[in-house]
N, C-alpha and C positions, 0 to 999 in steps of 0.2 A: 904044228907042222904037217900032221896028217890031213887036217882039214884043208889046208892050202893045196896040198898035192891032189886031193880029191877034186877040188874046185878047178884046178888047172887041167886035170885029166877030163873032167866033164865038159869044159868049154873049149878044149883044144881042137875038136873038129870045126867049131865055128871060127876059131882064130885062124886055122889053116885056110879055110874057105874064104874068109874075109880079107886075106892079104892081097887079093887080086882086084878089088873093087873100090879103091879109095877115090875120093874126089875133093877138089878145092872149089869153093864158090865165092862169088862176090855179088852184091846186089844193092838195090835201093830199098830202104825201109821207110815206111810212114808210121809214126808212133802217135797214139791217141791216149790221153790220160784223163781220168775223172778225179776231181777234188771236191771236197765239201767245205763250206765256210758259213757258219751260222745257219745250218740246214738248207743252204742253197747249193745246187750242183753246178759245177763248172767243167767245161771241156777244154783241154789244152792240147795242142798238136804241133808236130814237126813233120811236114809232108815229105821231106827229102833228106835222108842221111844214109849212112853206110852200114851194111852188115857183112861179116866175113864168116865163112863156113868151112869146116873140114869134117868129112864124114866117110862112112863106109857102107856100101850097099851089100846086103846079104840076100842073095837070091835063094829062096826056099824051093821053088819049082818054077814052071813057066808063067804062073799067074800070081804067086805070092812073093812079096819082097819085104824085107825089114831094113831100115837104115838106122845107123847109130851116128850121132853127129854132135860135135862141139862147135860153138859159135860165139861171136862177139857182135853186139848191137850197140850202135852209137846213137842213143835217143836224142839227147840235148833238147828236152821239152821243158820250157819254163812253165812251171805249174802256177806260180803266183809271184807278183811283183808288188810289194808294198813299200813305198818310199825308196830307201836305199837297200832294202832287203829283197833277196831273190831266193825262191824255192824251186829246185830243178831236179827232174828225173834225168840223170846224166847218161848212164851206160849200164850194160849188163853182159854177163858171161853166162852161157847156158850149155846144158847137156840134154839131149833128147833121144828118144827111141820112137821111130816112125814105122809102124807096121802098115802094110797096105796091099792093094791090088795093082798088078802091072799087066798090061796087055797091049801089044802092037804099038810100041814106042810111047805109050801113055801110062801114067800111074796116078792113083789117088791114095794118099796116105793120111792116116790119123797120127797126130803127134802128141806126146806128153813128156814132160820133163821138169827139170829144176833150173832156176836162174839164180845167179848171184847178182843182186841189184844194188847199184850205187846211186843214192839220192843225196843232195846236199842243200844246206841253207848258207847263204853268203850275204854279208853286209858289204856292198860295193865300195863304200867310202872308207871304212875302217879295215876291210880285208878279213874280218873275222869269218871263219867258215866252220860249220858243224856238219860233219860227214855222217851219213847213215848207210850202213851195209847190212843187208839181210838176204835170206833166201826166200824164194817165191816159187810156187808150183804153177805150171801152165798147161794148157791143152790147146790143140789147134787142128787144122786141116790143110793139106797141101796137094796141089795138082802139079804133076811134072810131065814134061814132054821132051823126048830125046830128039834133038835136031839132027845130030849125027851120032856115031858110036862114042865119040869123045866129048861132045858138047850137049848139055841139057839146059832147058829153061824150066823154072818153077815159079809158081804163084802160090803164096801161102798166107794164112791168117793164124795168129795166136792170141790167146787171152789169158791174163793173169790177175787174180784177185790179190791185191797187195796193199797193205795199209802202212803208211809212213806219216807221222805227225811232224809238221814243221815246227822248228824251234823259234824262228824269227817272224813268221807270218801266222795268220789265223787259218791257214788251210791244212787239210789232211788229204793225202793221196789215198784213194780207195781201190782203184784198179787201173790197169792199162792194157792196151792191145796194140798189135803190130801187124801191118800188111807188108809183105815182102815180095819183091820181084828179083829173082836171082838167076844168074848164069853160072853153071857148074862145068868144070873141066874134069873129065874122068881120067884118072891116072893109070888105069889098067890097060 
């Protein structure tokens, strides 16, 4: 109990400061995934899907800013199709911390965090499905531009080294990356 109280007291200035800077975002994502099959590399992609973001900007001073964000990415990348069997990187939920520089309506942030990744194998005829859930760590970079005080645009890239072995095909997912174009509405 004492440890919890100390943690709350330590972080309470950030919590109080952070209450005024929340944002909601929605954007287009392009997902790219690498698989291997018999020592051959394959690239699978989905060029247009959706990402949803909820975050909080913490302004440290006029030039330094940190954002804390949770998000949903709808990848839907078919990694392999062998006969009636499909291997797919479907979606992920994430948490990220993005420290960076901010100056004159523009910002550059580094990002790092953790993803809960959902991958599945499915036999399209029989309907049998094998679900894979696992965590993955990622890093990335993001550029942000404030169009107005309430609306911002961001362009970002993230990369995750993530291995998932297909149960129904001969493919293994090795890594994936995402390019995102996002519009954010600042709630403060």
